[in-house]
N, C-alpha and C positions, 0 to 999 in steps of 0.2 A: 239286652239291654232296656230296661223301660224308664226312661227319663220323664219327668213332667214336663205337663204343657211348655213351661216356662222354664229355660233354663238358669241355672245360676251366673251371675255376672261374671262368676271367679272359674274356667277352666284349668283342669291338671296344675294349679296353683300357680300358674304364669299368665294363660290365656284371660284377658281383658274384653268383654264383650261390651262394644258402644253402640253395636245399630243393625237392623235387619237390613241387608244389602237385596237380598231376595228371597221369594219361595215360589216355589216349584209344587209339581205334584207329590214328590217325594222327600223333599231336604227342604232344608232353610239354611240362606249363608248371612254370616254373620260379617261386618269389620269389627276386626279386632287387633288390641295392641298387645306383643309379647311383653310383657313386666319383666322376664328375668333378663331380655337383652339389655332393655334399659336399665335394670339397676347395675347391669355391670358395663355401663358405658356406652353401650351402641345403637346410638339413637337411630332404629330401625324404619323403614316407612310402614302403614297398616296393613294386614295381613287380611285375608278371607278365612273364616272358618266354618264348616259346613258338618250339620248333626241331622239326622232323619227327624221328619216332622209327624203328628199323629198322623195314620193309623199306624203306619209303619217302623215306627219307634217300638210298637209293641210284639212285632212279629220275632215268634225265638227265633230266627237267626238273621232279625235285624243288624248286629253287628257284623256277621259277613256280608250282608248286600253293602252296606257302609263301605268296609276295607275291597269290596270288590272293584266299587268306582275309583277308591284311591290307586289300589294296586295296575290298575288299567291305565289312568291318564299319567300313575307315576313313569311307568315304560315311557311315554313318548318324551321325544327332545326335540323341540321344534316351537320357533319364535312363536307362530302362529295360534302356537295350541297352548291351553292354562297350563303351568307348572304345578306341580304336588310339594309339602312341604315335610310336614309327618302325619302320622296316623296316631291315635293318642287314644287313651280310655279316662275319661277321670275318676278316681275311685272312690270319692264320696258319694258321687250322684251315679256312678255306673254309665255315665253318659259317653260313646263313644261319639270322635270326630278326630277330623281333618282340616290340616291347616295347610293352604293354596296363595300363590300371589293374589293380591290383590288389582283386578285391573280397571283402570280408570278409564273412564268415557261414557258410551249410553252404547244400549240394548240395540239392537239393527229392528227388534219392532219398534221399539219407539222410534226410528229415524223413520221409519217407512209413515208412520202415521202425520210428519209432517210432509210427505213427498207424495199428495193423491194420484202424481200424474206421471209416478217413477221419476228416479235419476238420469242425468244424462250421462250418454256415455264416456263421457271425459270422468266420471266420477263410479261409475257402477264397474267399469272394466278394471282397475285396478282392485277394488273390494270384491269384484268375484273370483279373480285371480289368484287372491290373496287364501281368501276361502276353499277355492278347490287346491290350493298347494297343500295348506292345512290337511285338508280330506284327502288328497291322496298320501300323504304320508302316513298317514293313522293307517289306511289299507296296506300300505307297503309293509307295514309293522306288524300285520296280520289283525287289527283291532279294528273294531266296529262300532262308530257311535253311536247308533241306534233311536238319535231323538236330535235329527237334526234341522233344525229352525230356528227365527228370527231372536227369539229370547234367549238363545244359544249359544250367540253370537257379540262378541263387543267389539263396539267401533270406537275408537281410541286417535289418537294425535298420530300413534306410532302404527296405526294400521288394525286391522282386524284379528279378532283372535278368540277360537274355537275352544269351547269347555261345557260342564256338565256331563258325563260322561256316565249316569247312573243306570242308562239302559242301554249301555254298552255291552259289548263281549268281545273276546280273544279266546281261540284256538287251547292256548297255553291255558286258560284257568279251568279249563272241562274236567282236570283231575285234580287239581288242588283245591278246589271249591265246588264237588260235586254235591255237597250237601244243600250250595242254595238254589232255589227256584224260582224264577222270573215268570212264571204263568200266571202268577195272578196280580202281577203288575202290568197291568194293560193301561199303562200311562200314554201311550201315543198321541200325539197331538194330532186331530183326523185331518185340519189345514194340509199339513205336510209329512203326513204315513205314508207310506207305499199302500196304494191298495189291497197289497196282497197281508201287509200288516194288520189292516183292518177288519182286513177275512181270518184273521189267526194263524198266519202264516210265519214262517221263520225269518227270522231277521237275516240280513246278507248286505254285501257291498251294492248291490244293486237298488237294496233300498234306499242306502244312504246317497244315493246318487239323485234317486227322485225326490227327498228330501233336500237337496242343495239346488237341484235342477228349479224348485218351486219357489226357495230363494230370488234364484237370481230373476225365475218370467215375474213375480211380484216388483222385484228392484227395477226391471223394465217397463212396466204394464201399470206397477199403481195401485195394482188390485190382486188378493188371493186366486189362485188357481180355484175354480168352484170342485168340489169333491165328484161332481157327476155332470162335470162336462164334456161332451165329448171329443174325443181328439181330433177327429174330421173335422170339428167348429172349430178350433184353435189357429188366430193369425199370429202373426208376428207381433210383440209388443213392440208400442212407438217408439222404445230407447233401445232397443236392440236391431245391431244392423243383419242385415237379411242373409247374409255370408254365415250367421251364427246361427240361424233358426233351425237348420234340420239339424244340427247336432243336439240343440236344445230340447226340439221335438223327439229327438228319439230319449234324451235322458226322461223327459214326463212322461210314455209309452205305460198304460197300465199293468200291461202283460208284463210279469217280470223277465219272460224269455225273450221279449223282444227289447228290453231294455240293455243294450250289448256293449254301451260307451260307457268307458270307466271314468271318474272322475278327473285323471291324470290326462286323457285324450279331449274330455269337455275343457280343459283347463288350455290344451293347445289349440282349441279352435280359436275361445273366447281370447286368449293371447296375441293369437295371428294377424295382420293388417290384410292378407289376402289368404283363403283357405281354399283348401285341396280335398273338400272333404264330401265323398260321394256316398250318396244311398242309395 
C-alpha cells in the first residue's frame, strides 16, 4: 500500500476521519465516525482508526505489518486491553487500516508530567495492578506486547487500558505471517526498552516485564530510570512500600537471565499487604 501523506477524509466509504488522536513511530491514529451505522439509525460513539505513517506505508509488506498488529490484538479479550473491530482496505486510495475502540482519558506519559514526585501509593497501586493484570493476560495468551511504555497506556475513569501492539509478537503468527520482517523496525523507546532489545536481542516476556517495571518505578519515583543507572545504586522509590522493592528490582534486572519474575508474580507482590517474597 502506498497512501499519500494525508489520507482522504472518508475511508472505506463509511469511516469519516475527524481528528488525529496520536502519532507514533509507525502509525497514526484518528478519531472517526461510522457513517453507515449512523445512516441506519445507530447512534454509535466515536471509534479510533489506525493506518501506517510514512515512511512505513511505502514498505512492500506495509499492509501485512498493519494486519499483524490487528490480528495480534484481536485475539485478546480483556477489559484492560484495547478492543479491535475490523481490518479493511480503502479501494480508491489503497490505504489499509483497522478500527478499534476509542479510549477516553489521558495517556500515562502525560499524567506523569503532572506528578514530578510520583503518585501516592493509594493511586499508584490500583493502576499498577490493572496494568500488570493486562500484561499477565497477554503473556498467558502467548502474546508479547513489545513496546510497554507510558504512552501506550490510557488512564480513564474506568481504569487503565493497554494498547498499541505494533511491535508485538505471537508464536502462532510465525507460519501465517512468515513474509513479515520486523528486523528493520527498531522503534523501541530507549527509556523503557529492555537492555537486550537495545543491543539487538530478541523480544521476550522478560523484556515486557522490564518495560512495565520501568513504568511502576517512574510512577513511584516521579522520574525515569536512567538507561545507564547501575543496578547497585538503585534505591527504593519514595512512593513504593519497601516490601515491594525486591520484586520490582528483580524485574528491572539488566540481565534477562536474572529477570526471572513474571508480570503475574509482580502483580501478586504489588497487590499483597504483606509479602513473603524472598530473594
